[in-house]
C-alpha positions in Angstrom: 143.0 130.5 95.7 142.8 127.7 93.1 140.3 128.3 90.3 139.0 124.8 90.8 138.9 124.7 94.6 136.0 122.4 95.7 133.6 124.1 98.1 132.9 122.5 101.4 129.5 121.0 102.1 128.7 123.9 104.5 129.7 126.5 101.9 127.5 124.9 99.3 124.6 124.5 101.7 124.4 128.2 102.4 125.2 129.4 98.9 122.4 130.7 96.7 123.9 129.1 93.6 126.5 126.5 92.8 129.6 127.8 90.9 130.2 125.7 87.8 133.7 124.8 89.0 132.1 123.3 92.2 129.2 121.5 90.4 129.6 117.7 90.0 128.5 116.5 86.5 127.9 112.9 85.5 128.1 112.5 81.8 126.2 109.4 80.7 125.6 107.5 77.5 123.5 104.4 76.8 123.4 101.8 74.0 120.1 100.1 73.6 118.3 97.6 71.4 116.2 100.4 69.9 114.5 103.7 70.5 111.4 102.6 72.4 112.0 103.2 76.1 109.1 100.9 76.9 109.7 98.0 74.5 113.5 98.2 74.1 116.3 97.6 76.6 119.7 98.9 77.5 122.7 96.9 76.3 125.5 99.1 77.7 126.0 102.1 80.0 129.0 104.4 80.3 129.4 107.4 82.6 132.1 109.8 83.6 132.0 111.9 86.8 133.7 115.3 86.6 134.1 118.4 88.7 136.2 121.4 88.0 137.6 119.9 84.8 138.9 116.8 86.6 137.6 113.2 86.2 136.5 111.8 89.6 135.5 108.4 88.4 134.0 106.3 85.6 131.1 103.8 85.5 130.8 101.3 82.6 129.3 97.9 82.0 127.6 95.8 79.4 124.0 95.0 80.3 122.0 91.8 79.5 118.9 93.1 77.8 117.1 89.8 78.3 116.0 89.9 74.6 117.5 89.8 71.2 119.6 92.6 69.6 118.5 93.5 66.1 121.2 93.0 63.4 120.9 96.7 62.4 121.8 97.7 66.0 124.7 95.2 66.1 126.1 96.7 62.9 126.1 100.1 64.5 127.4 99.4 68.0 129.2 96.1 67.5 127.5 94.7 70.7 126.4 91.2 70.0 124.1 88.9 72.0 127.1 86.7 72.9 128.8 89.8 74.5 125.9 90.5 76.8 124.9 86.9 77.6 126.8 86.9 80.9 126.5 90.6 81.6 124.6 91.9 84.7 120.9 92.6 84.3 119.4 96.1 84.3 117.8 95.5 87.7 121.3 95.3 89.3 123.0 97.9 87.1 120.5 100.7 87.5 120.6 100.9 91.3 124.4 101.0 91.2 124.4 103.8 88.6 121.9 105.8 90.6 124.3 105.6 93.6 127.2 106.6 91.3 125.4 109.8 90.2 123.8 110.7 93.5 123.7 114.4 94.0 125.3 115.2 90.6 124.0 117.0 87.5 123.3 114.5 84.7 124.7 115.4 81.3 123.9 113.6 78.0 124.0 114.3 74.3 120.3 114.3 73.3 119.4 113.9 76.9 115.7 113.0 76.4 116.8 109.7 74.9 119.1 108.6 77.7 117.2 110.2 80.6 114.0 108.7 79.2 115.4 105.2 79.4 116.7 105.8 82.9 113.4 107.1 84.2 111.5 104.3 82.5 113.9 101.8 84.1 113.2 103.3 87.6 109.5 103.1 87.0 109.6 99.4 85.9 111.8 98.4 88.8 110.0 100.4 91.4 113.0 102.7 92.1 112.6 106.3 93.0 113.8 108.6 90.3 116.0 111.2 92.0 114.9 114.1 89.8 118.4 115.5 89.0 119.2 118.6 87.1 119.9 117.7 83.5 122.1 119.4 80.9 121.6 118.4 77.2 124.8 119.1 75.2 122.7 119.2 72.0 120.6 122.1 73.2 123.7 123.8 74.7 125.6 123.5 71.4 122.6 124.9 69.5 122.7 127.9 71.9 126.4 128.4 71.7 127.6 127.4 68.2 126.7 129.1 64.9 125.9 127.4 61.7 129.2 128.6 60.3 131.0 126.7 63.0 129.3 123.3 62.7 127.1 121.8 59.9 125.1 119.8 62.5 125.0 119.0 66.2 125.7 115.2 66.1 128.2 114.1 68.7 130.8 113.0 66.2 130.6 116.3 64.4 130.9 118.3 67.6 133.8 116.1 68.8 135.7 116.9 65.6 134.8 120.6 65.5 135.7 121.2 69.2 138.8 119.0 69.2 137.7 116.3 71.6 140.4 114.0 72.8 138.1 110.9 72.3 136.1 110.3 69.2 132.6 108.7 69.6 132.3 105.1 68.2 128.8 104.2 69.4 130.1 102.5 72.6 128.9 103.9 75.8 132.1 104.8 77.7 133.9 106.3 74.7 130.8 108.3 73.8 130.5 109.6 77.4 134.2 110.6 77.3 133.7 112.4 74.1 130.7 114.2 75.5 132.8 115.3 78.5 135.2 117.1 76.2 132.3 118.6 74.2 130.8 119.8 77.5 134.0 121.5 78.7 134.5 123.2 75.4 130.9 124.6 75.4 131.3 125.8 79.0 134.4 127.7 78.0 132.3 129.4 75.4 129.6 130.5 77.8 132.0 131.8 80.5 132.6 135.2 78.8 128.8 135.6 78.5 128.5 135.8 82.3 127.5 132.1 82.9 129.3 131.4 86.2 126.9 129.2 88.1 124.8 126.1 87.4 121.7 128.2 87.6 123.2 130.6 85.0 123.9 127.6 82.8 120.4 126.2 83.0 118.9 129.7 82.5 121.2 130.2 79.4 119.7 127.2 77.6 116.8 127.6 75.2 113.1 127.2 76.2 113.3 129.6 79.1 110.2 131.8 78.7 110.3 135.5 79.4 107.9 135.0 82.3 110.4 132.5 83.9 113.2 134.9 83.6 111.2 137.8 85.0 110.0 135.9 88.0 113.3 134.5 89.2 113.2 137.0 92.1 110.2 135.2 93.6 112.6 132.7 95.2 114.9 135.3 96.7 113.2 135.4 100.1 113.1 131.6 100.6 115.4 129.9 103.0 117.9 127.1 102.2 116.0 124.6 104.4 113.5 121.8 103.9 109.8 122.6 103.7 106.8 123.1 101.5 106.4 125.9 98.9 103.1 127.4 97.6 102.9 129.3 94.3 100.0 131.8 94.6 98.2 133.6 91.8 96.9 137.2 91.3 93.8 136.5 93.6 96.0 134.9 96.3 94.8 131.5 95.2 97.1 128.5 95.6 98.2 127.4 92.2 100.8 124.7 93.0 102.2 123.0 96.1 105.5 121.1 96.3 108.2 119.9 98.8 111.9 120.5 98.8 115.0 119.6 100.9 116.3 123.1 100.0 113.4 125.5 99.4 115.3 128.3 97.7 117.3 126.1 95.3 114.2 124.0 94.3 112.0 127.0 93.6 114.7 128.7 91.5 114.7 125.6 89.3 111.2 126.6 88.1 112.8 129.6 86.3 115.4 127.7 84.4 115.5 125.5 81.3 115.5 122.5 83.6 111.7 122.9 83.9 110.2 121.4 80.8 106.5 120.8 81.8 104.2 123.0 79.8 101.6 123.3 82.5 104.1 124.3 85.1 105.5 126.9 82.8 102.0 128.2 82.4 101.6 128.3 86.2 104.9 130.2 86.6 103.6 132.8 84.2 100.5 133.3 86.4 102.2 133.2 89.8 102.6 136.4 91.8 104.4 135.2 94.9 105.7 132.0 96.6 104.9 131.3 100.2 106.6 128.6 102.2 106.4 126.5 105.3 109.7 125.5 106.9 109.8 121.9 108.1 112.1 120.1 110.5 112.9 117.4 108.0 111.6 115.8 104.7 109.0 113.6 106.4 107.2 116.6 107.9 107.4 118.4 104.5 105.8 115.4 102.8 103.0 115.2 105.3 102.3 118.9 105.2 102.2 118.8 101.4 99.5 116.1 101.5 97.5 118.2 103.9 97.9 121.4 101.9 96.9 119.6 98.7 93.7 118.3 100.4 92.9 121.8 101.8 93.6 123.9 98.7 93.3 121.4 95.7 95.5 123.6 93.5 94.6 123.2 89.9 98.2 122.8 88.7 98.9 119.8 90.9 97.8 116.5 89.2 97.2 114.9 92.6 94.7 117.7 93.4 92.1 116.0 91.1 91.8 113.2 93.7 93.0 114.7 97.1 91.5 111.8 99.0 92.0 109.1 96.5 91.4 106.0 98.7 88.7 103.5 97.9 87.5 100.8 100.3 85.6 97.5 100.1 83.0 96.9 102.8 80.2 94.5 103.6 76.8 96.2 103.5 74.7 96.4 106.7 71.7 94.2 106.0 70.5 90.7 106.6 72.3 89.3 103.6 75.4 91.5 103.3 77.0 92.1 99.9 80.4 93.7 99.0 80.3 97.4 98.1 82.9 99.9 97.1 82.9 103.2 99.2 85.0 106.2 99.8 84.4 106.4 103.6 85.5 103.2 105.4 83.9 101.6 108.4 85.3 98.8 110.6 86.3 95.6 108.7 86.9 97.6 105.5 89.4 96.3 103.0 91.8 98.8 101.6 92.9 101.4 100.9 92.9 101.2 97.1 94.3 103.9 94.8 91.6 103.4 92.2 88.0 102.1 91.9 89.3 99.6 89.3 91.7 98.1 91.9 88.9 97.9 94.5 86.6 96.2 91.9 89.3 93.6 91.2 89.4 92.8 95.0 85.6 92.5 95.1 85.8 90.1 92.1 88.4 87.9 93.9 86.4 87.7 97.1 83.2 86.9 95.3 84.9 84.1 93.3 85.9 82.4 96.6 82.5 82.8 98.4 78.8 82.5 97.8 78.0 86.1 98.8 75.4 87.6 96.6 76.3 89.9 93.8 73.0 91.5 93.1 72.3 95.0 94.4 68.6 94.6 95.3 67.5 95.1 98.8 66.0 91.9 99.9 62.7 91.5 101.6 60.9 88.3 102.8 57.6 89.8 101.5 58.9 90.2 97.9 60.8 87.2 96.6 62.7 87.3 93.3 63.4 84.6 90.8 66.9 83.0 91.1 69.4 84.3 88.7 71.9 82.4 86.5 74.5 82.5 89.3 72.3 80.2 91.4 72.1 77.8 88.5 75.9 77.7 88.3 76.3 77.1 92.0 77.8 80.5 92.7 75.0 81.9 94.8 72.5 80.4 97.3 69.7 82.6 96.1 68.6 84.3 99.3 66.6 86.7 97.1 64.3 83.8 96.3 64.1 82.5 99.9 66.3 79.5 99.1 68.9 80.4 101.7 68.5 81.4 105.3 70.5 84.1 107.1 72.1 81.4 109.2 73.2 79.5 106.1 74.5 82.7 104.6 76.5 83.8 107.6 79.6 81.6 107.1 80.3 83.3 103.8 80.3 86.7 105.5 82.5 85.4 108.4 85.1 84.1 105.9 85.4 87.6 104.4 85.6 89.4 107.7 88.2 86.9 109.0 90.5 87.4 106.0 90.2 91.2 106.2 91.0 91.1 109.9 93.9 88.7 109.4 92.3 86.0 111.6 92.2 83.3 108.9 93.6 82.5 105.5 90.9 79.9 104.6 89.4 82.1 101.9 92.9 82.6 100.4 93.4 78.9 100.5 90.2 78.4 98.5 91.5 80.7 95.8 94.9 78.9 95.7 93.1 75.6 95.3 91.2 77.0 92.4 94.4 78.3 90.8 95.9 74.8 91.1 92.8 73.3 89.5 93.0 75.7 86.5 96.7 75.0 86.1 96.3 71.2 86.3 93.5 71.3 83.6 95.8 73.5 81.4 93.4 76.4 81.4 96.5 78.7 81.4 94.9 82.0 80.4 92.2 81.6 83.1 94.9 80.6 85.6 97.0 83.6 84.8 94.1 86.0 85.4 93.1 84.1 88.6 96.7 84.2 89.8 97.0 88.0 89.3 93.7 88.6 91.1 94.9 86.5 94.0 98.3 88.3 94.1 96.6 91.7 94.1 94.2 90.6 96.9 97.1 89.3 99.1 99.0 92.6 98.6 95.9 94.6 99.5 95.2 92.6 102.6 98.8 92.8 103.7 99.0 96.5 103.1 95.7 97.3 104.8 96.6 95.2 107.9 99.9 96.9 108.3 98.5 100.4 108.0 95.7 99.5 110.4 98.2 98.2 112.9 100.1 101.5 112.8 96.9 103.6 113.0 95.7 101.7 116.1 98.7 102.9 118.2 97.8 106.0 120.4 101.4 107.3 120.2 104.8 106.3 119.1 108.1 108.3 118.8 110.6 107.3 116.2 114.1 108.6 115.2 116.0 108.3 111.9 119.7 109.1 111.4 120.0 112.4 109.4 123.3 111.3 107.8 125.4 113.8 109.8 125.3 111.9 113.2 122.1 113.6 114.2 118.5 112.5 114.3 115.2 113.3 112.6 112.4 112.8 115.2 108.7 112.3 114.7 105.8 111.8 117.1 103.0 109.8 115.5 99.5 109.4 116.9 96.9 107.1 115.4 98.6 107.1 112.0 99.0 110.9 111.9 102.1 113.1 112.3 101.6 115.0 115.6 105.0 116.6 115.9 108.4 116.7 114.2 111.9 117.9 115.1 115.6 117.4 114.9 118.4 116.6 117.3 121.5 117.7 115.5 125.0 116.3 116.1 126.1 116.7 119.7 122.6 117.5 121.0 121.2 115.0 123.5 118.1 113.6 121.7 115.9 112.6 124.7 115.2 116.2 125.9 114.1 117.0 122.4 111.8 114.0 122.4 110.3 115.2 125.7 109.7 118.6 124.2 108.1 117.2 121.0 105.8 115.0 122.9 104.7 117.8 125.2 104.0 120.2 122.3 102.5 117.6 119.9 99.0 118.0 118.4 96.2 116.2 120.1 94.9 113.4 117.9 91.6 111.7 118.8 90.9 108.1 117.9 88.6 108.0 114.9 86.5 105.5 113.0 87.4 102.9 110.5 90.5 100.7 109.9 92.8 103.8 110.0 91.2 105.4 113.0 90.3 108.6 111.2 93.7 109.1 109.5 94.0 109.5 105.7 95.4 106.6 103.7 98.1 108.7 102.1 99.4 110.1 105.3 99.5 106.8 107.1 101.2 105.2 104.1 103.9 107.9 104.1 104.5 107.4 107.8 104.6 103.6 107.5 107.2 103.9 104.7 109.4 106.2 106.8 109.1 104.0 109.9 110.2 100.8 108.0 113.1 102.2 105.9 116.3 104.2 106.3 117.3 102.8 109.7 114.4 104.3 111.6 114.3 103.3 115.3 111.4 103.3 117.7 112.1 105.4 120.8 108.9 105.3 122.7 105.5 103.7 122.2 102.3 103.4 124.2 101.6 100.0 122.5 104.1 97.6 121.2 104.3 97.8 117.4 105.6 95.1 115.2 104.9 93.9 111.7 101.5 92.2 112.0 101.6 88.4 111.9 98.5 88.3 109.8 97.1 85.6 107.6 97.9 87.8 104.6 101.5 88.3 105.8 102.1 84.6 105.9 101.2 84.4 102.2 103.9 86.8 101.0 106.5 84.1 100.5 104.1 82.2 98.3 103.2 85.4 96.5 106.8 86.2 95.7 107.3 82.7 94.3 104.1 82.7 92.3 104.9 85.9 90.6 108.6 85.4 89.8 108.6 82.2 88.0 109.6 79.8 90.8 106.3 77.8 90.8 104.2 76.4 87.9 101.6 79.2 88.5 103.9 81.8 87.1 104.3 79.9 83.8 100.6 80.1 82.9 100.9 83.6 81.4 
């Protein structure tokens, strides 16, 4: 058998650990305009994909940073502004690179720098960071080489000491090629020390605490299947909840140098055992994680601080309703919002387009108040002072209810006209703030109407391709996952669908826009239904993207926030 034989997918899937010769590494190097991952930008990316000592492919391109390159950086890299003028932008390069390195272990020299820029790029562009395993050749060299062998751990020094075929020259692809040679030389050094697998390698790096090493056995009983895992403490309390497509492999990562979070290392030191819930597919795992977080509120999960994070905007139930921010929605509520601040911004936008009162006093015809300054400015009809009747006040309330329900866009049109007026009078700062409030309100309305449309359906069954000519199946009732299963390749899916419907949880219709479902769960289900080639199989009520008033504004919104109309220029 060849020493570098590639394992088949099935062999890897059932293996506890991946042998180093079967692991795919993508060695990456970035050149940037500076060291600030938030303020600086990438000018070049180079990467080499290797497995078993063989090069599988290379990825290299200049990147237009859309800003100037400091002379000091030009003198180091030789990359000038003229060279990157016609280069592709980061928003097109990064998705291509993520596809190039999909499923591989990322390797970089001084990995926090390169990986930090990649993660920051994903965050800025709204891309999902794939959370790959990362190997830092600086840390590995410090673990392997003595001070007598190398005066420092710079890439140029290591390339010379270890006899790399390519010398680094501060250009991305050449530096990545040099790092490949350095990596292979270091791996040859750790082989005689018993490092045979990727897990061994990550465990051999520094910063693995004694508690992490001692507790590696906690993952031994876990299956290689998707699901949810729960770390439990000495009093059987749930410390941490997470999801994984491979439970055993994911939990083992907590006991290696790949885990850098201080709080999680602390949690591992306390944990006594790891429980798990096997799931049919990742959607079920994600939903079960949300439910377990809400039920246990484990202290080491950041999301546990706000397990039910949604905020809503409602009209109060009184003769002269006002807008209020609540946690429990009722009919005609606007939301969900991830923070009270976001909900407050929506309230401000709605108030700016209507004459609904802003005071919090409960009004009584027996006790009239003095009109406030808003009445003098023409922003309130002063019902508190008896200057406005309930009949005169009602159209303002109807306008808000209509825009929340998606019946009318008149209120949004008022806001757009105000934006135009501010722009025409060259009040650019005010126009920019007004534009952003309008954009956020449109997004909130659109999101809420879409989630509400899904939650109103008593039952629908959907199927998504699993990538291996089978299907992931889900039964969804009123915005909640009622049942999940799989029809693997060669298995007729419809009998499985029948079984899932027959055994699904009973879900009763509830109150509010989401019919009793939680915002987080309905949002997860909506995203799954509208991405990845998911198909509707059965439904009790036709479900389509709602043709709401807010939805018709999305084209305008895209233009107004990407520089295609004068409104985007006001910032």
